[in-house]
C-alpha positions in Angstrom: 121.4 139.4 82.1 119.7 137.5 84.9 117.6 134.4 85.2 115.7 132.4 87.8 116.3 128.9 89.1 113.0 127.7 90.5 113.7 124.9 93.0 111.5 122.2 94.6 112.3 118.9 96.3 111.8 116.7 93.3 110.0 113.5 92.4 110.6 110.0 91.0 110.6 109.8 87.2 107.9 107.1 87.3 105.6 105.5 89.9 107.6 102.2 90.0 109.9 100.7 92.5 113.2 101.2 90.7 112.5 104.9 90.1 111.3 105.4 93.7 114.4 103.6 95.0 116.7 105.9 93.0 114.9 108.9 94.3 114.8 107.8 97.9 118.5 106.9 97.8 119.5 110.4 96.7 117.0 112.1 99.1 117.8 110.1 102.2 121.5 110.3 101.6 121.5 114.0 102.0 123.0 114.8 105.4 120.8 117.9 105.6 117.8 115.6 105.5 119.1 112.8 107.8 122.0 114.1 109.9 122.8 110.8 111.7 126.3 109.5 111.5 126.9 107.7 108.2 128.3 104.8 110.1 124.8 104.4 111.6 122.6 105.6 108.8 124.1 104.0 105.7 123.6 100.4 106.8 120.0 101.2 107.8 119.3 103.1 104.5 121.0 100.6 102.1 120.2 97.4 104.1 116.6 98.0 105.2 114.9 101.1 103.9 115.9 100.9 100.2 114.9 97.2 100.2 111.5 97.6 101.8 110.1 101.0 101.1 110.3 101.6 97.3 107.6 99.1 96.4 105.3 100.5 99.1 105.9 104.1 98.2 105.5 103.3 94.5 102.0 102.1 95.1 101.2 105.4 96.8 102.6 107.3 93.8 100.5 105.2 91.5 97.4 106.3 93.4 98.0 110.0 92.7 100.0 109.9 89.4 98.5 112.0 86.6 98.3 111.2 82.9 100.8 114.0 82.3 103.2 112.6 84.9 104.1 113.3 88.5 101.7 116.0 89.9 104.7 117.8 91.5 106.5 117.9 88.2 103.5 118.9 86.1 102.6 121.7 88.5 106.3 122.9 88.7 106.4 123.2 84.9 103.2 125.2 85.0 104.7 127.5 87.7 107.9 127.9 85.6 105.9 128.9 82.5 103.6 131.3 84.3 106.4 132.9 86.2 108.4 133.5 83.0 105.4 135.2 81.5 104.8 137.3 84.7 108.5 138.4 84.8 108.5 139.3 81.1 105.5 141.5 81.7 107.2 143.0 84.8 110.5 143.8 83.2 109.4 144.3 79.6 111.7 141.6 78.3 112.2 137.9 78.6 113.6 136.6 81.9 114.7 133.0 81.6 113.3 130.7 84.3 114.5 127.1 84.7 113.6 124.3 87.0 116.1 122.6 89.2 115.1 119.9 91.7 117.1 119.1 94.8 116.7 115.4 94.1 115.8 113.6 90.8 115.6 115.5 87.5 115.9 118.1 86.2 118.7 118.5 88.7 120.1 121.7 90.1 123.1 121.2 87.8 120.9 120.8 84.7 118.9 123.9 85.6 121.9 126.0 86.2 123.6 124.8 83.0 120.5 125.7 81.0 120.6 129.2 82.4 124.4 129.4 81.6 123.7 128.3 78.0 121.4 131.4 77.6 124.1 133.8 78.7 122.9 134.3 82.2 125.6 135.7 84.6 123.2 136.6 87.5 120.9 134.1 89.0 118.0 134.3 91.5 117.6 130.9 93.2 114.1 130.6 94.4 113.4 127.6 96.6 109.7 127.0 96.9 109.9 126.5 100.7 108.1 129.4 102.5 109.4 128.4 105.9 113.2 128.0 106.4 114.6 124.6 107.5 118.1 123.3 107.4 116.6 120.2 105.7 115.2 122.1 102.8 116.5 125.6 102.1 120.0 124.9 103.4 120.1 121.8 101.3 119.4 123.9 98.2 122.2 126.2 99.2 124.5 123.2 99.5 123.4 121.8 96.1 123.8 125.1 94.2 127.2 125.8 95.8 128.3 122.3 95.0 127.5 122.8 91.3 129.1 126.2 91.1 132.4 125.2 92.7 133.2 123.4 89.4 132.5 126.4 87.2 135.4 128.5 85.9 133.4 131.7 85.9 131.0 132.1 88.8 127.7 133.9 88.3 126.5 136.5 90.7 123.7 134.6 92.6 121.2 135.4 95.3 118.8 133.1 97.1 115.5 133.6 98.7 115.9 132.2 102.2 112.3 132.3 103.4 109.0 134.1 102.8 106.8 132.7 105.5 105.2 136.1 106.4 105.4 137.8 103.0 102.1 139.7 102.6 101.4 138.3 99.1 102.0 134.7 100.4 99.6 135.2 103.3 97.1 136.8 101.0 97.3 133.9 98.5 96.8 131.4 101.3 93.9 133.2 102.8 92.3 133.7 99.4 92.5 130.0 98.7 90.5 129.4 101.9 88.0 132.1 101.0 87.2 130.6 97.7 86.1 127.4 99.3 84.2 129.1 102.1 82.4 131.5 99.7 81.3 128.6 97.6 80.4 126.0 100.3 80.5 127.6 103.7 83.0 127.3 106.6 83.8 124.2 108.5 84.1 124.0 112.3 87.8 124.0 112.3 90.6 125.0 109.8 93.7 122.8 110.1 97.0 124.0 108.8 99.2 121.0 108.3 102.9 121.6 107.8 105.5 119.1 107.0 107.2 118.0 110.2 110.8 117.9 111.1 112.5 116.2 114.1 112.0 118.1 117.3 115.8 118.0 117.7 116.2 120.3 114.7 114.3 123.0 116.6 116.2 122.6 119.8 119.4 122.9 117.8 118.4 126.3 116.3 116.2 125.6 113.3 113.5 128.4 113.1 111.1 126.2 111.1 108.5 125.7 113.9 108.2 129.3 114.8 107.9 130.3 111.2 105.1 127.8 110.6 103.3 129.1 113.7 103.6 132.7 112.4 102.4 131.8 108.9 99.3 130.2 110.5 98.7 133.1 112.8 98.8 135.6 110.0 96.5 133.5 107.8 94.0 133.1 110.7 94.2 136.9 111.3 93.5 137.6 107.6 90.5 135.3 107.7 89.3 136.8 111.0 89.3 133.5 112.8 89.1 133.1 116.6 91.6 131.0 118.4 89.3 128.0 118.6 88.6 128.1 114.9 92.1 127.1 113.6 95.0 124.8 114.6 98.5 124.0 113.5 99.6 120.4 113.0 102.6 118.5 111.5 102.6 115.6 109.0 104.9 113.2 107.3 107.0 112.1 110.2 109.5 109.4 109.6 111.3 107.0 111.9 111.1 106.6 115.7 112.6 110.0 116.7 110.2 112.6 118.2 109.0 115.1 115.6 107.0 118.3 115.9 103.6 117.8 117.4 100.6 117.6 117.2 100.9 114.9 114.5 98.3 115.5 111.8 97.1 111.9 111.6 96.6 111.6 115.4 94.9 114.9 115.6 92.4 113.9 112.8 91.6 110.7 114.7 91.0 112.6 117.9 88.8 115.5 116.7 85.5 113.7 116.2 85.6 112.4 119.8 86.0 116.1 120.9 82.9 117.0 119.0 84.6 118.4 115.8 82.8 116.7 112.9 83.7 119.1 110.1 87.2 120.2 109.2 88.9 122.0 106.3 92.6 121.3 105.9 95.4 123.0 104.0 99.1 122.5 103.7 100.8 126.0 103.7 104.4 124.7 103.6 103.9 122.9 100.2 104.0 125.1 97.2 102.7 122.4 94.9 100.4 119.4 95.4 102.4 116.2 95.7 102.4 112.8 97.4 102.2 114.3 100.9 99.1 116.4 100.1 97.3 114.3 97.5 97.8 110.9 99.2 98.7 111.4 102.8 96.3 114.3 103.5 93.6 114.1 100.8 93.2 110.3 100.9 94.8 109.0 104.2 93.7 112.0 106.3 90.1 111.7 105.1 90.0 108.0 105.8 91.3 108.6 109.3 88.9 111.4 110.1 85.7 109.8 108.7 86.6 106.4 110.3 86.9 108.2 113.7 83.4 109.6 113.3 84.0 112.8 111.3 81.3 113.9 108.9 82.9 116.4 106.5 86.5 116.6 105.4 87.6 119.1 102.8 91.1 119.6 101.4 92.1 123.1 100.2 94.6 122.7 97.3 98.1 124.0 97.5 98.8 127.4 95.8 100.2 125.5 92.8 100.0 127.8 89.7 97.3 130.1 91.1 97.7 133.6 89.8 98.2 135.0 93.3 101.0 132.6 93.9 102.7 133.5 90.7 102.5 137.2 91.6 104.2 136.3 94.9 107.0 134.5 93.2 107.5 137.3 90.7 107.7 139.8 93.6 110.3 137.6 95.4 112.4 137.6 92.3 112.0 141.4 92.0 113.1 141.9 95.6 116.2 139.7 95.2 117.2 141.4 91.9 117.1 144.9 93.3 120.3 146.8 92.3 121.0 144.6 89.3 120.9 146.0 85.8 118.1 143.9 84.5 117.9 145.0 80.8 
């Protein structure tokens, strides 16, 4: 019997400084996320960052927090429920699906233990990161392996490494753009803003940048866009190290001066709306663009629990479970 562990980054339990501090400590202590020497990084993290950032970040979370809880967690629960229904329809019987977050709760351990309690001996681990990066997908691998090394009996497990060019993923992204354009027309420029990573990661062999570019190219092709009608950019940089460019915030500030007054923006690397899309892009990005002289700024939601997205996730599970007896 097999089940699915649906994985995302995670979220603080509450939009307050203590919760954010706990979350940031776990997140920023992961050497896959920050690969500096611990002798250098730990004093900075514990002495400066964890004493200054939690209160500021908590205010940002408060600005986007829903009545039901963290947007990322609420959407992840909806994804889990819909994926379970889709898989049950696909296989003709119940397929357990559990959440496991890389940081925060429910943890990877809790998700795997819940599957184990249901008699699962084969697991498809599905990280909700379309593009591979050592700081995301590899971190999930580390986390799952770290949990399983304490189990007496190991399950057979497979993990989705990437799906940046999967036809159903590209179609779902393009359809999300079409829905906006069919209802309200097309802007002058479509921006595809991906989460950034340090440039050094790319020079050391991480394929993330190339996969982001390929995703964007395929979406633009599906939409029939010319080269001057779309652009890739990168958001959420942290620290003083050079990250992938162009930076989303700087690009938004520059566009009105180049005559681009109307933009639509989407975040293809995010499978669920969260702080980085709802605050950084929807609120901060709009403020930057309009303040610089822009006239129209529209944000296309993440795929979230859209039916096309759920069909994609079910297909990824089906592809990974090929060869298993699934009854």
